[in-house]
C-alpha positions, 0 to 999 in steps of 0.5 A, a space after each residue: 155539675 152533671 149527673 154523670 160527673 157526680 156518679 163518676 165521683 161516687 165511683 171513684 170514692 168507692 174505689 178509694 174505699 175498696 183500697 183503704 179496706 184492702 190496706 186496713 186503713 180506718 181513716 179513709 172510710 170516714 173521708 170517703 163517706 164525707 166525700 160521698 155525702 158531699 156528692 150526694 148533697 150536691 145531687 140533692 141540691 140540684 134535684 131540690 132546685 128543680 123540684 121545690 118552690 125555692 129560688 135558684 139562688 138558694 140551690 146554687 148556694 147549696 151546690 157551691 157549699 157541697 163542692 167546697 166541702 168536697 174540695 177541702 176533703 180531696 185536694 187533688 194531685 200535688 207535688 208537695 204535701 199541702 199546708 192548707 186546703 184548696 180554699 186556704 183553710 186549715 186541713 181537716 182530719 181525713 183530707 186526702 191528696 195524690 202525691 205525684 212525686 213520693 214513691 212514684 205517685 201515692 195517695 196520702 191522708 191527713 190524720 193526727 196533724 200529719 200526712 200519712 201515706 196509704 201503704 201502696 205506691 202503684 195507684 195505676 195498678 188499682 182498677 177503676 170501673 169507667 162510669 159517670 163520665 170518667 173513662 179511666 180504668 185505674 185510680 191514678 188516671 181517674 184522679 187525673 181525669 177528675 182534676 181536669 174536669 174540675 178545672 174546666 167546670 164553669 162557675 155559673 149555675 148553668 155550668 152545674 146543670 141548673 137553670 134560672 127558670 123553674 122547669 114546667 115539669 120534672 119527673 124525678 129519677 126515682 119515680 113517684 114518691 107515693 107509697 114510699 114509707 119515708 114520704 107517707 105523711 107528705 101530701 102528694 096531691 094537695 088533698 088533706 086525705 094524704 095526711 089523715 085529716 079527712 074529717 077535719 071539716 066535719 061538724 057533726 058530733 059523731 064525726 068530729 075528730 078527737 085528739 090523742 089527749 082527749 081519747 086518753 081522758 075518755 079511756 079513763 071514764 066508766 061506761 054508763 052502760 055497765 053500771 047495772 048494779 048501782 041501785 042494788 041495796 043488798 050487801 052482796 050486790 052493792 057495787 064497790 069502787 075501784 079505791 075500795 077494792 084496792 083498799 080491800 086487796 091490802 087487807 089479810 084474811 083473818 083465817 090465814 093472814 099472810 104479810 109481805 111488809 113490816 108488821 107494826 103493833 101497838 104497846 101491849 099487843 100480842 102476836 101469836 097464841 095466848 101466852 106465846 109469841 111477840 109482845 111489846 110491854 112498853 114503848 120501844 121494846 119487843 119481847 118474846 114470851 113462851 108459857 106466859 113467861 118473858 124469855 128475852 127483850 130487845 129495846 130501841 136503845 140496842 140492849 137485849 136482855 135474856 131472862 128465864 133461860 136455861 141454855 142457848 143452843 146454836 145450830 151453827 158451830 160458830 157464834 160471832 158477837 160484834 160490837 162497835 166499842 168494848 164488849 163485856 160478857 157477864 156470866 154468873 154461875 152457881 154461887 155468883 162465880 163468873 163462868 165462861 166455858 170453851 168446850 172442845 170436841 173430843 180431844 181437840 184443844 180449846 182456843 181463844 184468839 185475838 186478831 185485828 186487821 194485821 191478822 192473828 196476833 195472840 192465842 191462848 190454848 189448852 190441850 185438854 189432856 185427860 192426865 196432865 193438861 198444858 196451857 200455852 200462850 202464843 204471840 206474834 214474833 217476827 210476823 209469825 205466831 209463835 209459842 212463848 210461855 206454857 204452864 203445866 202442873 209441874 212448871 211454868 216455862 218459856 217454850 224456846 230456850 234462852 230467848 225470853 227474859 223475866 221482867 225488863 229494865 223498865 218493868 221490874 218485879 218487886 219481890 221474887 219468892 222462892 224456896 231455893 236460889 236461881 240455877 245459872 248455867 255454868 257449863 265449861 263446854 259453853 265458856 272460854 278457859 278461866 283466866 286468873 284475875 290480874 293484880 288490878 282486878 284483885 286490888 279493885 275487888 278489895 276496894 269494892 269490898 271496902 265500899 259496901 254499906 247500908 242504904 234505904 230505897 227512896 221509894 220505900 221512904 216515900 211509901 213507909 217513912 221511918 219504917 223503911 228498912 235498910 239494905 246492904 250493898 253499894 251503887 253501880 256508879 260507885 263501883 264504876 268509879 273504883 274500876 276506873 281508878 284501877 285502870 279497868 273498863 267497868 263495862 267490860 264486866 258483866 256484873 255492871 249493867 246499864 239500860 235505857 229506853 225510849 218513850 213508849 206511846 199507846 193508842 186508846 180507842 174511842 168508846 161510844 156511850 154505853 147505856 145501863 144494862 138492866 135485868 128483867 126486873 129493872 135492876 141495873 147490872 152494868 151502869 151507864 158509861 160516858 163516851 171516851 174520845 180516842 187519845 194517844 197515851 204515854 205508856 212508859 216515859 223514856 228513862 235509863 237504869 244502872 243495875 248489878 248482877 250481884 252473884 257475879 259481883 260477890 264472886 269478884 269481891 270474894 276473889 279479892 278477899 282471898 288475895 288479902 287473906 293469902 297475904 295476911 297468912 303469908 305475913 303471919 307465917 313469916 312472923 311466926 318463923 322469925 
């Protein structure tokens, strides 16, 4: 392979690269670089064969390898897309060939397992500068000329311009390597001076070479000439070692100490002026004293004790108390009363909120009116915080009309104490027209009246025994049976009720162990508590319950009694008339 042919290859590759850049193809520059590198490697192999002491066979092997590398990257002109490279091997990503049929002739590149056409189909219109033995002036002709040269190239070393004998003299094309940065540490004349070993043969101590490690060790030694104060005996002039000076640098001056790290003290040591500052009365505790009186104490158990405090002032408008478990605030005011105050600014309300990861779930607030204040409870309803119940000096009332029940089928009150009875809405504007009772209903009402008797509650018997009192009434099951006997659907009437509910489960969170809380005198204010594991608990068992609206039932029975009385009066009148 001649120098002219190699340079021609490089020029052709340069033209291909220019074509790829113009068409925004990213794989061609990589292929071009590989081909150029192969050509350069071929040139380097030829130069090395001429210059080095290696054998000509090694140089030939390198040249042959470079040629094979080029052959597997540029496969030449072909009528059909090749499945393997020119050596029969697998196609490399970035390999190229000239397709003589497709689009009337085009360059294609192998990428992602397929041949991709470079977006131009007129290679003959891409200019190529004649150089290096290639005389063609366009890419298509240059590729054809390159194929021709490859076909006629001899396969011997001489065919590549490499002779078996080492030349007697060789002057590289780039001239002398002396002074070149990349060859600065290479001996060019055979002298040790070329690589900085001019003193390697010196035998005198002053001229012996010193390694880098030896010099680093010497740099750590003190100069004997500078120890002029080693014999001083006065305190002011005694020499100080480096270690001693480092230790002294870590000490704070007594007159105005300044600390950059943690300050540790022994038990009983006071930091501050007399009667003021931080104090450690016992191991594991830290307290603050003012005027020789302890104000608060922090123990390593996580308990903070406040004592002898009149009030705690906060410069911030908010105070946040965070606890991993339950939080208990004990506030004993005058005469032992528990006091917890929320003082609002101006006429703004006082607010107590409850929230978690779901957001605000509940709120209590007082409007702080100077005349009649109102205390309201808000709960999340349908995902929205809503007013539920409010209380003022005149009444306790639901904040929305006819949406809230008092009690539940499974959560009943025992006794309701009231001066008067319940007031029930009976507005004609809110009802259908009154329908007279049928004969079946009147007959059922009379039978229900006859079923009324006395009974005792089973729970009362269990709680009070013989002292359990008797009550007057019937049972829902008995009334249902009477209604059905008269052909009536009992659940069509509002005085018969049936409710059932599913089991209700709750979650009791884990509570870590709590140490005993003591006051400043060591008295236990809150006893220690053991840890409680998180468990799922049953809040309410599943069940059902039959109930009556006695006010409506009584009116139902009353209508039956009126009918009976009317019949009796009619008979009596008939008897008196006869």
